[in-house]
Structure formats: structure tokens, C-alpha cells
N, C-alpha and C positions, 0 to 999 in steps of 0.2 A: 861179330861179338855177340855172345848170348846174354840174355838177361834172366835165365833160369839156371839155378844151381841145385845140387842134390846132396843129401847126406846118404851114407851107405845104409842107413836104417829106413830109407825110402820116403823121407820128407823132402819137399822142395821149397825153395824160396824163389819167387818170381819178383824181380826187382824193378821198381819204377821210381827213379830218383832216390830219395832217402827211405822209401817205403818198401818193405818186403811182404809179399802175400805168401803166407805159409800154409801148406796143406800136405796131403799125401799123394804120391805118384799113382799113375794109372796101374802100374805093376802091383803096387801095394793094395790098391782097391780090389784088383782082381784076385789077389791072394786071400784077402779078408773075406770076400763074399759080401752078402747083404749087411750093410752098416746099420746098426740099430741105435747107437748112442755115441755122442761126441762130448767128452769132458773138456771144457775150454777154460782158460784163465779169465780173470776179470779185466775190464778196461783199466788202463793205467798200470797194470801189473808189469813187472820187468821180467823178461825172459833172458836166458843166458845160452849162448851158442853151445850146443852139445848136451844141454841139460833138458830134463823132462819139463814139459809145459802143460801136459794134459794126457788124455787117453782116448782111444777109439775102440768101440766094441762092435762086433758083428755076431751073426748067429753062430759062427765057427770059433771065434777067438777074441781076445782083448789084447790090445797092444798099447804100450806107452808111446806118447808122441814127444819127439825131441826137436828143439829149435835149431835151425841151421845158423841163425844169427842172434846177436844180443841186441836188446833195445826195449822200448816201452810198447805195450799193446795199445794201439790206437783204435782198433775196432775188432769185434768178434763177428763171425758170420751168423747172425741170429736166425737165418733161414734153416740152419742145421739143427737148431733146438727142436723145432717141430717136424723137420723132414731130413733126418741124417742120411737117408738113402740118396739124396742129391749127389753125395760123394761118389756113389757107384755110377751114376749117370755120366758125370764129367768131373773127375777129381781136380783137374787143373782149373776149371772155371769156378768150382765151388771150394775156394780156399777156406781155411779154418779161422786163422787170425791174420790181422794186418799189424806189422811191427814197424815202428820208426827206428831204424838201425842206429846204434851208437858207434859202430866201428865197421865201416864198409870193407876194411882190409880182411875181415873174417871170410869174405866170399872167396878169397884166394885158396882157402883150405877145403872148399867144397868141390864136389865132382861136377865136371862139365856134363852136358847131355850125352856126349859121346862116351865118356868114361862110365857114366851111369848105365847107359845101354849095355855096355860090356859086362858090368856087374850083374844086371838082370839076366843076361844070357847065361852067365856062369851059375846063377842060382836056379835056373830052370832045369839043369842037368843033375 
């Protein structure tokens, strides 16, 4: 059983208990190129599954960030404020926000790593 789930828009949720670490996938980081800015919500903000929670900017493009799950933001990755390029180095280690999930059943609507890999393969062509 996996503990990582994906949105088709390339955000991931790595789940540990009731907490989801949310960030962008390696595929998304490669597509964006050098990340120069990450717009994050505030602590205690609520995020809603499938809705925008922030934005990420690179030298090439800007993209909205969508939350895979609903819940309250319990932590933001403050390292990214001063060094957003950490996302390029290892996007899965450098999550953007930590969310205490309000409804774990939402995970069932997300893509498995296998389904997400197929999606990325189809987008390369």
C-alpha cells in the first residue's frame, strides 16, 4: 500500500497518519525549471481538495498549486521562502505545506503512483 497520492495537476500528498505533506512532483519540477518563488497559505488556513492554495513561479512559468486533500495547514516549509530552488533539488523531500486532513476518504479520488506515472508518460509525447 502506498502513502503517496497525486493530482493530475502534478501535486502530491505524502500521508503519514492524519498529516499530508503536499508539494509538487519531480515531473512538475522538471517541467517548470528553476523555481524562483513559492506562494504559500498561512498557518491555520484551511485548504480544500481540488482548490487552489498558492502558486509556484519559475524562470519559465507560473502555476497555481492545488490541494490534493482538505484540512488545516499545520506547517509551511519556511526553507522555501529563502531558497525556493530546493524544490528543484528534491521536490518530494521539500514539501510546500503540511495539512491535517479533515477527510481521509478524499485520498481514494487521487492517482496512485502507477496511474500518475502513466499520466506523466502520456504528457511527454
